[in-house]
C-alpha positions in Angstrom: -4.0 4.0 55.5 -0.7 3.1 57.0 1.8 2.0 54.3 4.3 -0.8 55.0 7.7 0.6 54.1 11.2 -0.8 53.7 14.5 1.1 53.2 16.7 0.5 50.3 19.7 2.1 48.6 19.7 3.3 44.9 22.6 5.2 43.4 23.8 7.5 46.2 20.6 7.8 48.1 18.7 6.0 50.8 15.1 5.5 50.0 11.9 4.4 51.8 9.5 2.6 49.5 6.4 0.4 49.9 7.3 -3.2 50.5 6.4 -4.6 47.1 6.4 -8.2 48.3 3.9 -7.4 51.0 1.5 -5.9 48.5 2.0 -8.2 45.5 3.6 -11.4 46.8 6.1 -13.3 44.6 4.8 -11.6 41.4 6.6 -8.3 42.4 4.2 -6.1 40.6 5.0 -2.5 41.5 1.6 -1.2 40.3 -0.1 -3.1 43.2 1.7 -1.0 45.9 0.0 2.2 47.1 2.9 4.3 45.9 4.7 3.3 42.7 8.3 2.3 42.7 9.8 0.0 40.1 13.2 -1.5 41.1 13.7 -2.8 37.6 13.8 0.8 36.3 17.0 1.6 38.4 19.0 1.3 35.2 16.8 3.9 33.5 17.4 6.2 36.4 21.1 5.6 36.3 21.2 6.7 32.6 19.0 9.7 33.5 21.6 10.9 36.0 24.2 10.8 33.3 21.8 12.6 30.9 21.3 15.5 33.3 25.0 15.8 33.9 25.7 15.7 30.2 23.1 18.4 29.7 24.7 20.6 32.3 28.1 20.3 30.6 26.9 20.9 27.0 24.7 23.8 28.0 27.4 25.2 30.3 24.9 25.7 33.1 26.4 25.1 36.5 23.3 25.9 38.4 20.4 23.8 37.2 16.8 23.9 38.3 14.9 20.6 37.8 11.2 19.7 38.1 9.8 16.2 38.3 6.0 16.8 38.6 5.0 13.1 38.8 7.4 11.9 41.5 5.8 9.1 43.5 8.6 8.1 46.0 10.8 11.0 44.7 13.6 8.6 43.7 14.5 10.2 40.3 14.5 13.8 41.5 16.4 13.0 44.7 19.1 11.2 42.7 19.5 14.3 40.5 19.9 16.4 43.7 22.4 14.0 45.3 24.4 12.9 42.3 24.6 15.8 39.8 26.8 18.6 41.1 25.2 21.3 38.9 21.7 20.6 40.2 20.9 23.5 42.5 17.2 22.9 43.1 14.7 20.1 42.5 10.9 20.4 42.7 9.1 17.2 43.4 5.3 16.8 43.2 2.6 14.2 43.4 -1.1 14.8 43.8 -1.4 11.7 46.0 -1.1 12.8 49.6 0.7 9.6 50.7 3.3 10.0 48.0 3.8 13.6 49.0 4.4 12.6 52.6 6.8 9.9 51.5 8.8 12.3 49.3 9.2 14.6 52.3 10.4 11.7 54.4 12.9 10.6 51.7 14.3 14.1 51.2 14.8 14.4 54.9 16.4 10.9 55.1 19.1 12.1 52.6 19.6 15.6 54.1 18.4 17.2 50.9 15.8 19.6 52.3 17.9 22.6 51.3 17.8 21.5 47.6 14.4 20.0 47.3 10.9 21.6 47.4 7.9 19.3 47.5 4.3 20.0 46.3 1.0 18.1 46.6 -0.7 19.3 43.4 -2.0 18.2 40.0 1.1 18.0 37.7 -0.3 20.2 35.0 -1.7 22.8 37.4 1.7 23.0 39.1 3.6 23.5 35.8 1.0 26.1 34.6 1.4 28.0 37.8 5.2 28.0 37.7 5.1 29.2 34.1 2.6 31.9 35.0 4.9 33.1 37.8 7.9 33.0 35.4 9.6 30.4 37.6 10.9 28.2 34.8 13.2 25.1 34.8 16.4 24.0 33.0 15.2 20.4 33.1 11.6 19.0 33.4 11.3 15.2 33.7 7.8 13.7 32.9 7.8 10.1 34.2 4.2 8.9 34.3 2.7 5.5 34.6 1.4 5.1 31.0 1.5 7.9 28.4 3.2 11.2 28.8 1.0 12.8 26.2 -1.3 14.8 28.6 1.6 16.5 30.3 3.9 17.5 27.4 2.3 20.9 26.6 2.3 22.0 30.2 5.9 21.0 30.6 7.0 22.9 27.5 5.5 26.1 28.8 7.5 25.8 32.1 10.8 25.1 30.5 13.6 27.7 30.0 14.9 28.6 26.6 17.6 26.0 25.9 16.2 23.7 28.5 15.9 19.9 28.3 12.6 18.0 28.4 12.8 14.3 29.4 9.8 12.1 28.9 9.0 8.5 29.6 6.3 6.4 27.9 5.4 3.0 29.4 2.4 2.4 27.2 4.5 0.6 24.7 1.9 -1.7 23.1 0.2 1.2 21.3 3.5 2.7 20.2 4.9 -0.6 19.0 1.8 -1.5 16.9 -0.1 -3.9 19.1 -3.0 -1.4 19.6 -3.1 0.9 16.5 -6.3 2.7 17.5 -4.8 3.6 20.9 -1.7 4.9 19.2 -3.8 7.1 17.0 -5.9 8.3 19.9 -2.9 9.3 22.1 -0.3 10.3 19.5 -2.2 10.9 16.3 -0.1 8.4 14.4 -0.4 4.9 12.8 2.2 2.4 14.2 3.7 -0.6 12.5 4.2 -4.2 13.3 7.6 -5.1 12.0 11.0 -6.3 13.3 11.8 -2.6 13.9 8.5 -1.6 15.6 10.4 -0.3 18.6 12.2 2.3 16.6 9.0 3.3 14.8 7.4 3.8 18.2 10.3 6.0 19.3 9.9 8.1 16.2 6.2 8.4 16.7 6.7 9.7 20.2 9.4 12.1 19.1 7.1 13.5 16.3 4.3 14.0 18.9 6.6 16.1 21.1 7.9 18.1 18.1 4.3 18.9 17.0 3.3 19.9 20.6 6.3 22.2 20.8 5.7 23.7 17.4 2.2 24.8 18.4 3.8 27.0 21.0 6.5 28.4 18.7 9.1 26.1 20.3 11.7 23.8 18.7 12.1 20.5 20.5 15.0 18.6 19.0 15.5 14.9 20.0 19.0 14.4 21.5 18.7 11.0 23.2 16.5 7.9 23.1 16.8 4.9 25.3 14.5 1.8 25.7 14.9 -0.1 29.0 12.6 -3.0 29.5 9.1 -1.5 29.5 10.0 2.2 29.5 10.9 4.4 26.5 12.8 7.5 27.5 13.5 10.5 25.3 15.3 13.8 25.8 14.7 17.0 23.8 16.6 20.2 23.7 14.0 23.0 23.6 14.4 26.5 22.2 12.2 29.4 21.4 12.5 29.6 17.7 9.6 29.5 15.2 12.1 29.1 12.3 13.8 26.1 14.0 10.3 24.6 14.8 9.4 24.8 11.1 12.7 23.1 10.2 12.0 20.3 12.6 8.4 19.9 11.4 9.7 19.6 7.9 11.5 16.5 9.0 8.3 14.7 9.9 7.2 12.0 7.6 6.4 8.3 7.2 8.1 4.9 7.4 7.3 2.5 4.6 7.8 -1.3 4.8 7.4 -4.4 2.7 6.3 -7.4 4.6 7.4 -9.8 1.8 11.1 -8.8 1.2 11.6 -6.6 4.3 12.4 -3.4 2.3 12.1 -0.3 4.4 12.6 3.4 4.0 11.4 6.8 5.3 9.9 9.7 3.3 9.6 13.2 4.6 6.5 15.3 4.3 3.0 15.0 5.8 1.4 13.7 2.7 2.4 10.1 2.0 1.4 8.5 -1.3 1.3 4.7 -1.0 3.8 3.0 -3.3 4.9 -0.4 -4.4 8.0 -2.0 -3.1 10.9 -1.3 -5.5 12.3 -4.8 -4.8 9.3 -7.0 -5.2 6.3 -4.9 -6.3 4.2 -5.6 -3.2 2.3 -2.6 -1.8 4.2 -0.9 1.0 2.7 -0.6 4.5 2.9 3.0 6.0 3.5 4.2 9.5 3.4 7.8 10.9 3.6 10.7 11.0 6.9 10.2 12.7 10.3 11.8 13.1 12.6 11.0 10.2 15.7 12.7 11.6 18.3 11.4 14.2 17.0 10.0 17.5 20.3 10.9 19.1 22.8 13.8 19.0 26.0 11.9 18.3 28.3 14.2 20.4 25.7 14.3 23.3 25.6 10.5 23.2 29.4 10.3 23.7 29.1 12.7 26.6 26.4 10.6 28.3 28.6 7.6 28.0 31.5 9.5 29.6 29.3 10.8 32.4 28.0 7.3 33.1 31.4 5.7 33.0 32.7 8.1 35.7 30.3 6.6 38.2 31.5 3.2 39.3 28.5 2.7 41.6 26.1 2.4 38.7 25.0 -0.8 36.9 27.1 -2.6 34.3 23.9 -3.1 32.3 23.4 0.6 32.0 27.0 1.1 30.9 26.5 -1.5 28.2 23.4 0.3 27.0 24.9 3.7 26.7 27.9 2.2 24.9 25.7 0.6 22.3 23.7 3.8 21.9 26.8 5.8 21.3 27.8 3.4 18.6 24.4 3.4 16.9 23.8 7.2 17.2 25.1 8.1 13.8 24.1 5.0 11.9 21.2 4.5 9.4 17.6 4.3 10.6 15.3 1.4 10.7 17.3 -1.6 11.8 16.6 -5.2 10.8 17.2 -8.4 12.8 19.1 -11.6 12.1 15.9 -13.5 12.9 14.1 -11.6 10.1 17.0 -12.3 7.7 16.9 -16.0 8.4 13.2 -16.1 7.9 13.5 -14.4 4.6 16.4 -16.6 3.5 15.2 -19.8 5.1 18.8 -20.4 6.2 19.3 -23.2 8.8 21.8 -21.0 10.7 21.2 -17.6 12.2 24.3 -15.4 12.0 25.3 -13.4 15.0 24.5 -9.6 14.8 28.2 -8.9 15.5 29.2 -11.0 12.5 26.7 -9.1 10.2 28.2 -5.8 11.4 31.7 -7.0 10.7 30.9 -8.3 7.2 29.2 -5.0 6.3 32.1 -2.9 7.6 34.6 -5.1 5.8 32.8 -4.3 2.6 33.0 -0.6 3.3 29.4 -0.2 4.5 27.9 1.4 7.6 26.7 -0.9 10.4 26.2 -1.2 14.1 24.3 -3.1 16.7 21.2 -1.5 18.2 20.1 -1.3 21.9 16.5 -1.7 20.8 16.9 -5.4 20.0 19.7 -7.8 21.0 19.4 -9.4 17.5 19.1 -6.1 15.7 21.6 -4.6 13.1 21.7 -1.1 11.7 23.0 -1.0 8.1 22.9 1.2 5.0 22.0 -2.0 3.1 18.5 -3.4 2.6 17.8 -6.9 4.0 17.9 -8.5 0.6 21.4 -7.0 0.1 22.5 -8.2 3.5 21.4 -11.8 2.6 23.4 -11.6 -0.6 26.4 -10.2 1.1 26.3 -12.9 3.9 25.9 -15.6 1.3 22.6 -16.9 2.7 20.3 -18.9 0.4 17.3 -16.9 -0.7 13.9 -18.4 0.1 12.9 -20.4 -3.0 9.2 -19.6 -2.7 9.9 -15.9 -2.5 12.2 -16.0 -5.5 9.4 -17.7 -7.5 7.0 -14.9 -6.7 9.3 -12.0 -7.2 11.9 -13.1 -9.6 14.6 -13.0 -7.0 17.3 -10.3 -6.7 
């Protein structure tokens, strides 16, 4: 089949991609094209370039070998080769023959044949073969259409000690609680429908990778998480250490949530006893197992922002995201939203998230915005405490049931 192609620019590379309009019309649905390329994910790829450079600086590795075993057009791996000075070699792969041929054409188009090797293999078979040969990578980037779950173990076996594993999940409905049975099937965890469901999904994904690594005697510590539109990206620093793997597993646990007063917390340990809400007495809903530790390494987040900021050709949207992430990286877990606060208080006016942050900080508390939700606020205060601090009227019906605060 002859594929109708167009040429575009992304980052510092030229790229031939299927003409999405030709295959999907005005809907611009990338999945309808014979080779997948999503222009809306260019922001995610911008951030990924900064991630890889930040890793090269923190690891002090000036010669990095990268593998992207699910490459499609090759755009992500080619950008690493062209835009990150420390990247010495990139391996691209796709089992689809048309994608393989297009990757070769795109590598040639950018004069990157000396840096890029291209394979036409099953992703897991390629990673297993590389691991068997002892040909391991500093960075492996798993970017599938859907869940990364089937590829994580193979990627971990092909990663160097101290390497970075990057994964993408686009099956967000299961992770965010829309399809609980699918989440259990893929990630062996129960999700949660709440105003902070996106963070719960990120913590479920992180816990899955930590467990997969621990089976192999590896410690996979989350160092960065970013949600862009319909893609959840996470980066892990992976080391060979059974003791560190045990320490990370000990930080797995559960999130608990009260749908009445919005109380939330996290408890560590893989046995979770259901409890009543300490604020209103209603039984708490439980999600997990999930990662209860930090989703970001604070210093690494600062470096990602610096690496991004040095590149004036990348999007302003991505810069805003990495700035917000840097600010929220060391703040309390399980954000709330101003919409949820208003619903609980039945206030006629919704405060801005920035105002909530300012009020909390003025009272000596911890607070920040969150990139997960434009109306989200991280704080060390429970929602009922925020409502009281903001001077919002508490819902009369709720007060009658619970006795108020």
